[in-house]
N, C-alpha and C positions, 0 to 999 in steps of 0.2 A: 345586565339586560338578564334575568332567566328564561332565555327562550333557547334553542334548540332545532336544530335542522337537520331533521331524518329523511334517509333516502332506501329506495330496494330496488334490486334489478330485477325483475322478471322473465326469464329465460325464453320461455314458451311463447309468452304473448309479445316477448323483446319491448317491455316499457321500465324505462327506467325511473323514478320518481325521487324527487327530494322533497322531504316535508317540513314544516316549522312547528314545533312543541313546544309545551314551557315545558318549566323544569331544568438422432442419429450419426450416430459414431462415423468414424471412419477410421484408417490406417496412418500409421506414425510416416511412413515414407521416409523415413531417415533415420533409424536403426539408434545404434547408442556411440554418441559420440564421448570422445575422452575429455576431461579438462584441460582448459587453460590458464592461462593467467589474464587476470582481466585487470587489476593492478600490484604494482610493486611498492612497498612504503621503508625507505628508511626510519627508525627511533632509534632515537640517540640521545646525547646530551650535549654532543658537537656535532659541530660540521659533516668532521670525517669521520667513519666509520672507524670505531677498533674493538678489540675484543669486549663481548658482555652486550654490546648494544645486540638490537635485535631489526631483522628485516620480515615485515610483514608482507605475506603475498595472499592476496583472494584471487580465488578460480572459478570458471563459470558454471561450476555446480554442485552440488551438496556431495563432499567426499567426506573418505576417510582417512587416517593415519596406516601407517603396517606397522604393527610394534616393531620396538628394538631397531627401526632404520632409523639413519638421521636422511636430512634434504644437505645435500653438499653438492660442490661444484659439481661432481658429477653427475644430480640430475640436473641441472640447467644448462647453456647455454649461457654464455656473458658477454657482453661486446668488448668489457674491459675491466681490469682486476679481477680477485677474486673473492670467495667468503671467507676466506680462511678456514683454517682448522679446526671445521666442526667437531664437534665431540659430545655435546649435546642431544636428545630428541625432541622434533619439533611439538609444539604445541597446539591445541587445535583451539581458538578464541570463539569458534562460530562451525557450522555445516561448511562455511564455503570459508573462513580467513584461518592462515595457519602464520604463528610465530617460530621464525627458525634464529637461536642464539649463535650468534657470529665468533667466528674461531680466531683464533692467533693469526696473527699475517693478511686479515681483513686488507683489502686495497681498491673496493671496486669507488665509481663516483657518484655520487646522488648528483640526479639531473642529468647526467651521462651518460653512465651504463646503462644496456639494454639486458631484458633476459628474459629468458623466455625457457620451459622444458624441455630436456633433451630429451631422444627415443632411448636411454638405459635408465631413464629417473626409472623409479622401485620401490618408493618409499608413498606414497599420495595413489589412492585410487576412489573414482567416484565410487557412493554407495549401489550403481549398476554394474558394480565390477571394469570399467575402464579407467587403464593406468594413467595415470598424468602426463601429455609428452606435446609436443609441437606449439602449435597457435604463432599469433603476433609477439615478436619482441617488443616489452613492455619497457618503458623510461622508469630507473629506478629512482623514485621521488621523498622527495625529504618529510615524511608525515610529520605530523602535529601530537601524535600518540591515543586523540579523539577522536572515532569512530564515529560515523553518523549515525543515524537510526533511520530505515523505515518504517514507518510508523502505518500506512495504511496502500494499498494496493488493489486497485480494483478498475471496473472498466466503464464509461461513460459516467465517469461520477458517480456512478449508485452506491449507494449508503450498500451496506458491508450484511444487513439483515434482508435486502432487496436483491444482492446479488451470489443468493447462494451458498453466503458463509454464516447464516446464522439457524436458529433453530428450526424455521420454516422451511429450510433445506431448499431445495433447487439447484438448478444450473443456469446461470446467465446464457441468453443467447441471442448472437448478434449476427451480423452480416461480415461476408466476407470480406468486406473495405467498406471504411468509410467511420468506423469507432472509434473513440479514443482510451487511452491507456492511460490512469491518472496516479500519479506518486504522489504522497505526501511524506516529507524526510525532515528530520531537523538534525541541525550536529552542535554541539555546544563550543567551539572556540570557531568554525571558518565555513565559508558558503560552499554549497554545492555546487559542483563541477560538473555540467550536465555534459559537457562532451567525453565525461570518461564513463556516464550513466552505460549500462551492461542492461538489456530487454533480452531475452532468448525464448523459442518455441521448443517442445519439445517433440514436434513436429517440423516437417519442411516446409518453408513459406516463399510465391513467387514474390521476388523483386523485380522492377523494370524487366521481366517475361522471363528472366532466369530464376534455376533454382538455389534459396540460399539455407541451408541444410540444418538439421537439426539443430540447436546449442550454438549457434553461432548469431552472434550481437547484431538485431535489428533496428537499434537505436538512430543509426545516421542515417536508415533508409524512411524514418516517419517526421512527422512536423512537429515542433515543439513550440509548444507555449508553457515560459514559465513564470511564476509564481515566488512567494515570497519563501514559504516553506513545501512549495507545490511542481511539479513537470508533470502537464499533459501532453504526451504525444499523440496526434492525429494519424492513422492507419492511412495513407493518400491511394487514389486509384492504382498508383504503382507499385501497390503490396499488398497482396491477396492471399490471405489465407485458405486452407483447404478444410473441407467441410468436417467436422466430426468433431468430437471433445479431445481438449488440447489442453495444457499448463504452458502458463508463461513463469519465466523466474527473471526476478531483477533485482538492481543492485545498483545502487549509485554510492558516488565518491566524492570526498569535498576536495578544494583545490591542491589539499599535501598530497592525495593518491590515498588517505583512509578510508575505506572501505566499508561500508555495511554490512550486516548479516542479510542473507538474500530474502526475497520472498517470494512465494510463489502464486499463482492465481487460477483455477482453472476454469473452463468455460464452453461452452459448447459453440461453434461456427456452422453457419446453416447459409446455401441458397438464398438469399430473400425474394422467392416469387411473388409477381404481382396478386394473386391470392393472399399473400401474408401482410405483403404491404400497403401498409394504409392510403400514403399518398404518391402513387407513383405518377401522378398528374397535376400532384398539389389539391386542398380544400380551400374551398368558395364558401364561406356561411352567409346567406342573408338574414339579418337580423328587420322584423316585420314589428313596425310596433301602433299595426294601422285595425288589431283585432278587436270589437267590438261584440260581444256578446249578454254583455249584463249592462245595468248602472249602479254605480258605488258613489257616496256622496260623500262627502268630507268627514263626516263621520264610521268609518269604511263600511260602512251597512251594503250590504249587495240586496241586488233585484235581478232575476234573469228576464231581463229583457234590456237589449239594445237601448240604443239612446242618442244615438248619430255621433258621439266622441268618443274616442280610442279608450280604451279601458285603461291603457299603460298611464294617458292624460288624466284620466279620473283620481288615478292614486297621487299623479303630482299633486293636483287640486289640492287632495286629503293632505299633503304636506305640506301644505304652502311653497309649493312651486309654482302655481301656475294660478291667477285669478282671475274671474270673473269680466273684470274691469283691465284692460290692456294697457301699457303706455306703448302710443305707437313711435315708429321710426327711433326707433334705437339703434338699429342697425341697419342703414337703407331704409327700406321698408319695411322691416322686420319687426312686430312688435315685441312685447316683455314675453310674452310667454313662445314667442317662435327662438328668441335666442337663448333661453332657457330649456329648451328642448334641443335647439341645435349644439349648444355647451355639454351637455349629456351624451350629445352623440359622439361629439369629438374627446370627450373624457370615457365613454363605454370604451370607444373603439381603442382611445389610449391605452388603458389596463389590458385589453384583451390581448395587445399588439405586447404588452409585458410579460405576459402570462402565457404565454403561443412562443417567445422568442425563441429563435433558431430551429421552430415548427415550419415546414413547407402551407400554413393557413392564415387564411385573411379572415373579414371581415369587414361587412359594409351592410349599410342602410340603403344603400336603393337598388332596386329589384331589375334581373337581367330576365324577366319574363315568370311566366306562370308555371307551378310546379305542375308534371303533367294530372290530369284531372283524375280523379277515381282512386290515386295512387298514395300510399301510405310511404313505399320508398320503391326506388330506380335502380337497377345495375349502375356500380359506379361511374362506366364510361360511357352511360348512355343518356347521362346529363351532365351541367355543368354545375349546378351548385345544391346544397342542404339549405334545409330554412326552419329555424326559429321564430316562433311571436313571444315576443316578450309584452306581457298583458296586465290582467289584472289578479282575479285571481283561476284556483284549479274548478270549481264552482260543483264540487264533491265532497269538499275536505278545507276547511280553513287552514289547516296547518302542512298544505302541503305549497312548498314555495316552489316545484319544479317537475316537469316531466316530460322524458324524450325518449325514442327511441333506441335499444341496443344494438349495435352492428358490430361484432367480434369482426376486427383489421381493419376496419372501415370498406367493404365491400359494396356496399349501396350509399346513393344519395338520397336523406332524410327529407319529410314531410313531418318537423316537428308543431307545425300551425294549424295541424287537425284540432278538431274539435267534438268529434264522435268518434276514436278510435275504441275497434277490438270491441268484444261483448258488452261492456260497461262505459259503451261512450265516453270515454275518459277525453280529456281536453289536454291535448301538448302544449308545453312551452316552458315560461319563464312566469313567476306568480308571486312579485314581491307585494301584493297584499298581506300574505301571511306573515312575511317580516314588519308591515305596518299594523298587522290587527298586535304579533306577541309585543311589537315595541311600547306599545299604546299600553299595555298591561305590567312593562315594565318599572321599575322605579322611578321619581323623578330626578334623581342622579345621575343615572344611566345616562351612558354614550348618545341613546337612541334620541332622548329626550332633552338633553344639552342640545344638539343638534337640531334637533326640527320644531321645539315647541315655540321659541322664536318667530316659526312662521307658519305655524300649522293654526288655520281657523277653529279648528273644534276640540280636538282633543286632549290639550292642555289648561289645565286650571285656568291659566289667564291666556285666553285665545291669542294667539299671533298674527301676524299681518304678513299676509302671504307678498312673494316679490310682486311686483304691480299695482298694489295696494296705496304703498306711498308714494308722492309724487318724485321724490326723488331716484328712486329705483333705479330709472333710466339711466340716468348719470352714472349710478352705480352697477349698473351690469355691463356698462363699457368700460369701467376700471377692471371687473372681473375680466372682461372678453381680454385686456391688457395685460392681467397679472399685477395690478396696481392697487396702492390705495391713497394715495398723494392726500388725504385727510386725514389720515390713521379715522377712519369710519368703520367703527363696529359692525355696523350693520351689514359693510362690504364685504367683513369675513365672515358672518356668520351664512349670509347668501352662498358665497365661496364654496365655504365648506361640506353644507347641506347639499350642495352638486354635486362637490367632490365624493359624497359619503353615500347618495345614493347611486349615483355612476357606478363605484365601485362594489358596492353589494350586486347590482343589477350586472356584471363582469364578471366576478367569481359565480355567480349562481349559470349562468351564460354558459361559461367553462364547464360549469360541472356537466351539464346535461351534453350542450356540444361536445364533453369528451366522450361518454357516454356513446353517443351516435360515433362516436368516430372508433371505439373500443376497448375505450374504461370501464371497469376493471375488472377485464376475463377472470375468473375466480381459477385456482387455483395457483401452484406454482409455477416459478420460470422452467422449462421452456415451453409449459404449455397455457400458462396464464400469467399474470401481472400480481398473483397472492392475494386478488378478492376470495373474499369469505371466511378467511381465516381469524377471527376471532380470540382466536386462543392464543397466536403467536404476535397477534395483533389488536387489543385489544379494543374496544367502546370505550365513549366517555358515558358519563351519568350512567341512566339506567336502562339504555339501549337494548333491546334483544339481541340477540347473537346472529338473529335471521336477517340485521340489518346489514349483516356485515355483506352479504350478499350484491355482487357486483360495486365490492368498495371498499376501502382500506382507510383506515385511521391514520397509523403511523405517528401518534402523540409523542413518545420519544426521539423521533427526528427534527420535530420543530419546537422554537423557543416557545415558551410560555405567552399566549393571546395570541397561537398564530397555528397553524395547521395544514393538513393535504387536502387543496381542492378536491381530491374525488372521494372524503370523509364521507360518511354517511350521517353526518352531522354536522353544523355550521352555526354561530351565533353572529349577531351585528358586529359584536365588536370584534369576534376571531377574521370575519369577511373585509373588515377594513385594512388588518394588517400588513406592511408590505413582504411581509414572513409568510403570507399565506399562499403557497404555491404549489404548481403539482412537482408529488414528489420525486426522486430523484429517478426510480424507476420509469415511472408515467411520464415524467421529460424527457428520458433517451428514449422510448416508445413514439412520444411523440414527433420527434426527430429523425426517426429512422435507424437509429443506430442502436435499437433493442427492438424483438420484434418477437411475437410467442404463434406459435400453431396449435392453435385447439385438437380434445384428443375427438 
């Protein structure tokens, strides 16, 4: 389907449209802390240490070795045994892991002996000048010799390019609590032991109301969710980071005590005051299907005259999802047309629930009252919901698929059902007419035509048979409702697929437009924005002008082929159908209130 959905965000008028066309710093509060031992692993050919075997110690912060000095018994306190007569200088395996060659007479016992730096340690100091000393005694393990790799370190699962780690710059901003610390890791031999994971900040952190000093492990105070090669640590309300820029350091270890090279992540913490918090009491959206400001025939021709049929229903007639003659009593007293609309509503809501997973945002087709008369928006706390109309066309441009008010940080409730907004008397809402019109122009083998041609009465080469036009469609709809196809009836599959794909299209566009009205995508890098209006670092597809990036972000490189960010300025029918077309990781973190921006 050679069609693309384009959108632009006009900040002064606060309209964001989607079109369809062809083709604060703070003090550290903790000072500098000395390195301590995180893990100590014996590596040797036998079960008992011998001269020439090695001991790998991993420390809590990047460090260097003092030239010409050894690490021996005088530098440590062992609970039993000795490292032997160490005569060889240690070797730096990384900035946090160091290898000691054991000497003659070594007698410690792996799995039993504990080790900790002594106050007399003089061979290893941190890069900020602190000699390693003290800490918690660690049991020396029998290591397998294969160190794990910590391949990615981020917060809120935000991709590096959107977390201040890429060419677009910026600094990821999170609230003082409630965000996640996410590690991706591998090990060639043994699994990761999460009980050994080390996560520390370079500033003091409040844990259960007490001060945990900079450089001390926080992992035990966080809530862990483990994956096959990942570990996600939720910062609970009992852990509160201080405001300002800071850096986290992480080290992962496998079950044998071998540890990764440390990795760091720089970020910013700020109290998420209500003026910057998008959903302090949640967000409800009323989806209104009742607009009737035009007439649309089954060939998708439009006329600016209301005709007592909702414009969205007329789109459904053109798609073959409604029929002039209905089958009665398909589900209770509901006829075939009513059942199809109910199915669409159910599936649109299900798709939106998935797209906004984890966000305090809900959608309904049931009105809770009228939006304040004469108002395009009202303060967030003054009304209980926002609304958007799912209708027919934009009335001004057949390529416009949606248009909505842009609301930085979601400080207001919006009425995206207006039909004469601003100086241009623009319609706001979702306009599937554009997708249908461009779908008709796509090739006969396109997903659009394969989906709708068997049903659409006018735009296919061979007119289709709308749902309700075949006497057996009542029974078929019952099967669709039940999720069954007992007779392996192809028409049941056709009906189900067309309803599902129409619902998915409408849901993705609705998510995009409602996203704008909840603060997506603020221009500029974090912490001032969400990387909107950056076509240089986040190129646009096709031949779109760079101005289309205003209020949007595409992120082609972050999505598999055929999928894209919901907040892209361009989308086609096929991409809307992909299960991998979702909000990018930063947009989703914002919607989940785990990251936020403060506009300049």
